[in-house]
N, C-alpha and C positions, 0 to 999 in steps of 0.2 A: 330559609334563614333570612330572607329579605322582606318578609311580610311585616306589615305595620305593627302587629302584636309583638313580634320578636324584637323589633327595633325599639319599641316603647319599653319592653322589659329590660333591655340592656341599658337604656338611659337611666333607669331608676335603680339599677343594681351595681354591684361591684365586680361583675364578670369581666374578664379581660377580653374585650371585643377584638383587640388586635390578634390575639391567639385564635379566636374563632374564625376571623377572616383568613388567617394564614392556613388554618386547617382546611377551610373550604377550598382555597386555591390548590392546596396540596392534593385534595381528593379528586379534583379535576384531572390532575396529572396521573394519579394512581389508577383511576378508572380507565384512562386511556392506555396505561401500561398493561393492565390486566388483559384488555382486548388484544393488544399487540403480542403479549406473551403467549396467549392461546393460539394465535394465528402462526406463531413461529414453530408450533408443534413441538413444544418442549418435551423431551423424552429422558434427559439425564435426571437421575434421582435428586441430586443437589438442587438443580434448577426447579424441579417439581415441588420440592419442599419449600423453596423460597417463594414460589408462586402461591402456594397454600397459605403461607404466613402472611403474604401481602393481602390476600383475600380476607383472611381472618381479621387483620387490622382494619380493613375497609369496613367490615361488619361492625367492629367496635366503634369506629368513628360515626357510622350511621346511627348506631344505638345512642351515642352521646348526643347527637343532634336531636334525636327523638326526645330524650330526657329534657333537654333545654326547651324544646317546643312545648312539651307537656307542662313544665313548670311555669312557662309564660302563660299558658291557657289557664292554669290553676290560679295564678296570681290575678288574672283578669276577672275570673269568676268570684274571687274572694275580695275584690276591691270594695264591694259594698257591705262588708261585714261590720258588725258593731264594734265599738271602740275597745271593748274588753278583750277582743280577739287580736287586736293589732300587735301588741307586744309579742305574743306567741308566734304570729305570722312572720314578723321581722327576724325573730330568733331562728325560725326554720329556714328563712331565706339565707341568713348568714352561713348556716351550716351547709346548705345546698351550694352556695357560691364558692365556698372554700373547696368543697369536694369536686365541683365542676372544673375549677381552675387547675386543680391538681391533675384531673383526668385529661384535660386539654394538653397540658405539658407532657404527660406520659405518652399519649397517643402520637403527638407530633414527634417526639423523640424516637418512638418505635418506627414510624413511617420513614423518617430521615435515615435511620439505621438501615432499614430495608433497601432504600434507594442507593445507599453506599454499597451494600452487598451486591446489588444488581451490577454495578460497574465492576466489582471484584470478580463476579462470575463471567464477565465478558459478554453480557447479553446485549448491551448497547441499544436498548429499545427506544430510548428517547429520540434517536436519529430518525425513527419512523413515524413519530407523532405528527409531523407536518405533512405527511403524504396525503394525497387525495383519497378518500374512502372509495371502496368499490361500490358500484351501483347495486342496490338491493331492491329494485322495483318489484313490487308484488305482481305476479301474473294477473291479468284481467279476467282470466277464465274462472268459471264457477267450479265447485268441487266436482271432480270427474267421477261419474258413477262407475261401480265395479263392472268390468267387462267391456267398457266403452272402447278401449283400444284393441280388443281382440286378444287372441292367444298366439304366442310365438313358439314354434318348435316343439309343440306337445301333441301333434297329430297322432303319432303312434301311441302315446300314453293314453289319450282319450279313448282309444279302441280297447284298451286293456283294463281300465278302471272305470268305476261309476262316477259320473259327473253329477254333482248335487242338483244344480239348476238346469235340468234337462227334461223336456216334455215326455220322452220315452221312459225316463226314470220315474216321473210322477205317475204314469199309467201303470207301471209295474209293481209299485209298492203301495200299501195301504197307509203307512205312516212313515214320516221322515223326521230325523233329529240331527242337529249339528252341534257338537259341544267342543269348545276350545279348552284343552286341558292344561297345556304347558307343563312346567316342571313339578308343580304341586299336584300329586295324584290323590285328591280328596274324594274318596268313594261316595260319601254322603252328598257333597256338592254336585258331583257328576251325575249321580242318580237323580237328584232334584232337577237339574237342568234337562235331563232326558224326559222326565215326567212332565215338566212344564211345556215341553214342545210337542209331545204326543197326546196331551190331554187338552180339552177345551177350557179347563179351569186350572189356574196355577195352584200349586200346593205350597203353603207357607208354614203352617204350624203342624208338626207331627211329633209323636211321642219319642220316636227313635228311628234308627236306620232300618231296623227290621220291619217296622210298620210301613215305612216308605217303600221298601223293596216289595212288600206284598201288594201295595197299591199299584206300583209299576207293573208287577207281574200280571195283575188283572187287566190292566190297560193293553198289554201286549199279547194276551192270550188269544191264539187263533189268528193273529194279524201278521201279515208279511211287512216287515219294516226294513228301512235303511238307516243305519246309524253311522255317522262320521265322527270319529274321535280325532281331533286335529292337534298335532304337535304334542305327542305323548313321549314322556321320558322314563317313566317307571317300568321296571321289569320284575317287580316284586310279585311272586306267585300268589301270596295270600290276598293282596289287594285286588289282583285280577279275578281271583276266585269269588270274592265278595261282590265285585261289580257285575260279573257275567251271570251270576245265579238267577236274577229275575229275567234276564234277556233270553234264557232258554225256553221261555214260554211262547216265543214267537213262532209263527208258522214256518214250515220248511220253505226255503228260498229267501229267507231274511239274510241280510248282509250287514257286516260290520267292516267299515273301512277305517284303518288307522294310519295316520301319517306320523312319522317319527324320524329322528336322526340316528337312532340306535337300533342295530340289528337284533340286540338281545330282547327288545320289546316283542319282536315277531316270535322269538323262541318262547317267550312267556305265554303268548296267545296260543301257540302251537300245542302247548301242554294240555289245553282244554278242547281243541278242535281237531277233528280227523283230517280236515282239508283246509289248507291255508295257502294263499298265493302271495308271494313277495315280489313287489314291483319296485325296482330302483329307478328313481328319477335322476337322469344324467344331467350334467351341466349343459347349457345351451351351446349350440355351434357358434362359430365366429360370425357367420352371416346373420343368424338370429339375434346374437348379441348386438350387432351393429344396428339392425332394424329396430330392436326394442329401445336402444339408447336414442336413436333419432326420433322415434315416436314421442318419447317423453320430452326430449330437448326442444322439439319443434311443434309440440302439441298436435301430433298426428298430421302435420302439413309437410310431409317429406318430399312432395313432388316439385316444390318450388326450385327453380334453377339457382336462385340466390344462395341456397344452402350448400351448393357444391363446393364452395371454398372451405367448408368445414370437414370435407370428406376424409382427407388424409389424417388429420389430427383426431377426428372422431373415431376412426377405425382403431387407432392406437389406444385411445381411452377405453374403447369397448374391450379390447384385448386385456387391458389391465384389470377389468372387472371380473376376470376369471370365470366367466360363464354363469355367474350367480344373478338371478333375476332381481332380487331385492337390491343388490348393489347397483345394478344397471338402472333400475327405476329411480333410486335415490340420487345417483350422480346425474342422470338425465334430467331430473327435476331441478338440480342445481344449475345445469348448463342452460336451462330455459331462460334465465335472466342474463346470460352472457351473450352479447350480440356482436363480438368481434373475435377474430381468430387468436389474437394475442391472449385474451382471457382464457380461451380453451387450452392454449399451450401452457399457460401458467397452472391450470388444473392438472394437466398431464404431468408436468414437472414435479408436482407435489404428491403424486400418487406413488406410494412406496411399492417397489417390486417384490411383494410378498403375498402370502395367502391370508394375511391378517385382515379380516373384514373390517374391524374397527378402524384401522388406519385409513381405509378408503371412505368409510362413512363419516369420519371426522371432517372430511373436506366440506361436506354439506353443512355441518355445524359451524365451521369457521366462517362460512360465507353468510351466516345469519346476521342481521342487525342486532345490536346489543340487547334491545328489549325482547327479541324473540329467543336469544340465547338463554337468558335467565328464566324465561317461561318454560323452555324445554328442559333445562337442567333441573328445574324444580320437580319434574316428573320422576326423577331418580328416587324420590321418597317412596313411591309405590312398589309393591311386590311385582315380580314378573308375571305377566298374564293378567294384570289388573284391568278390569273393564270400568270405564268412566263415561259419564255424560258430559257433553260439551258445556252445558250451563254450569255444572258443578265446578269443573276445572277453571272456567272463566272467573267464577266468584272467588275461588282460592287465589287466583292471580291478583284479583282486585284487592283482596284483604292484605296481601303481601306487598302491595304498592307497586306491582310490576306494570300496571297499565298506565301508559303515558296519556295525560289528559288531552283530548282532541281539541284542536283550534276551530273546528268547523261546527261546534255546538253539539256533536254527538255525545251521548253519555258513555260512561266507562264500559258498560255491558256491550254496547255496539262496537266499541273499539276492541274489546277483548274477543268478541265474535270474529272480527277481522283477523286478529292475531291467530286464533285457532284455525280458521280456514286457510291461512297462509301456511301453517305448519302441516296441515293435511295435504295441500297442494304440493308440498315438498316431500311428501311420503314419510313424514315423521310419525303421523298418526294414521290409522286405517280403521275402517268399519269392522266391528266385531262380527265374527261368524255366528255367534249365538244370539245377537240382538241387532236389529237394524237401527236402533237408537243409540247404542253404545259404541265407544271407540276403544281401541287397544293399541299398544305399541308392539310391533314385531319383536321377537326375542333379541335379535341383533341390535335393533334400535334401542331397546331397553338397556342392553349392555352398554351402549354408547352413553345413555343418560347417566347410568351409574358410574361409568368411567370419568365423566366430566364432573359430576357433583361430588365425588370422593367422600370425605368424612363429613362434609357439610349436610348431607342427607344420610340418615342412619335408620336401620330397621332393627327393632328389638323383638325377638321371637321367643315365645314360651317362657319357661322359668329356668333359664341357664344362668347359674350363679357366676360363671366365669365372664359373662358379658359385661362390658363397660362402655357407656355412652361416651364417644370421643369428645374432648373439650371443645373442638371446633364445630360440633354439630349444632345446626340451627333449625333443621327440619327433621322431626322424629316421628316415625311410624311404629306404633306398638301393635304387634301381631299376636293375638291371644290364641292359645291352644284350647282344645275342647275341655281340658281338665283344669283350666286356670280360673277357678272360681272360689278358692279357699281364702280364709283370712290371711294365711301366710303369703298368698300371691299378692294381695293388696299391699302388704308390708314390703314385699320384694320390689314392686313397681315404685313405691315411694322412695326406697333406698337408692335404686338405680337412677331415677329421674331427678331426684332432689338436687343433685349436683349440677344439673343442666339449666342453670339460671339464665342462659343466653338464648334459649329456645324461642323461635318465632312461630313454629307450627308444631302442635301436638295432635297427632292423628291416631285415633284408636279404631281398629277394624271391627270392634264389637262393643256394644253398650251393655256391659255385664252388670248383673245385680250387685248393688253395693258400691258401684264405682264412684258414687258421690263422696265416699270417704277418701278415696284417692285424690279426687279433684280438690276437696277441701284442704287436704294436707299439702298438695304441691302447687296449686294455682297461685297462691300468694308469692311463691318464689319466681314465677314466670313474669318478670317485670316487662319483658320485651315481646310477650306473646301477641301475635296478630291473628292466628288461626287456631281455633279449637274445634276439632271434628270428632264427634262421637257417633258411631254407627249403631243403629238399633235394628236388630233382625226381627221385624214385626210387620207382616203384610207388605213386604217389599218396600217399606218406607225407611227413611233415615233421618236422623236429627243432625242438623248443621247449626253450629253457633260460631259466628265469626267475630273475633275480637279485633276491631279495626281501630 
């Protein structure tokens, strides 16, 4: 708002510059309050609603600033227009100025009302605005490769199950495949992933699932294979029957390893197999919890005597992690940037004495600097188990304006790359088991992103007539079912999305035939759109169009 173009625009127009300046100052306070409110770990329903309203008002103010900046740029470009366009131009300016002044007054009144409500709720967040911020120095280590820190407390488990990356396993099996399944048990997708890993050539275009299954059956015929299906939730017998049909072509001695949180999944598999072993992974012992936490907190340098002052408080923190490796890794990564005992004690004080994993993981989110908070919360737009490339996510952050311009001359992609690596080092993202180039969020981390983003990120699935896009939604993911290709579905999309005129991201997981009709109908409504992502399932390529 301080750019020469904006200032010149105000000098020649009737916009109330004092109101804009007042709103700008108010927004500095509002953004600080949002950070403070999150760190207070608001749990009361009334307080949570107030915080959501404050965030929504902040989005509206930001959109208003964008409109003013856009109009200033348009005026500059039209400055050289011929005389016959001048009267029309001034007429449009007068209309714009009147609307903008009215919006300025409306948003300021809303923000001031919310600030008064804050005091009524007894939050007293303004008292904390002058406090010194915590140090969020990014660790200087590079991204830690998988397995670098070793394995803790799983010696007995290793003797009872197959370990995927093991030389003996490689010699025993002809083919191997690892597929991350998560909550969506899509037989076609799982079968495709298996085929692509056991075949020297990827398969992209097939006529149907039956043809794909026949192709996979031929690849596995007479071969001894190891298949790992990671994080499975479905126990539907019909789905398992369809998936296992081509796998029966494998040679005797082939193994399928399934990891799951539900015992009923094992029952579903037992329906088709004469012999099945169930191996329960227990929580880590107290000693292993402490060692794993120290390893991540001190970057595997646990032998230094200077770390002994953290021993007592570190032991208590480890006990609060309830023997869960993911929580230990996440909290340990958080502690890595804390270099005095008082900071560790503060973390311990804020750890809730419950088995609610989210309450513990939120500690890591609260410790993030503001620019990383919005980058991570944005990931709540994706479905659970979604695999993404680093470069793609960085470009989405850039289009949304999340990347703070570097002062050292680095371009935004370099800065975004550093953001991404920082989140990886803090265990928010991890390498996908299915691809060494893709990343994924663990299910608990994903739940954290959804919990934080709330209604601001929304997923619309299939053709559910009861679904309504929340009015606060800024980031929308449209997940198409296999049967969503009719003219009625196009009309359904238009009706549901037409009301969402404040959208900043429109993300479609499939570039379906005829979607240009939908785009033509709804894009003119998206005045604040920054990202348009249309996925095209064709030779593993995708189409990205960024509206910046």
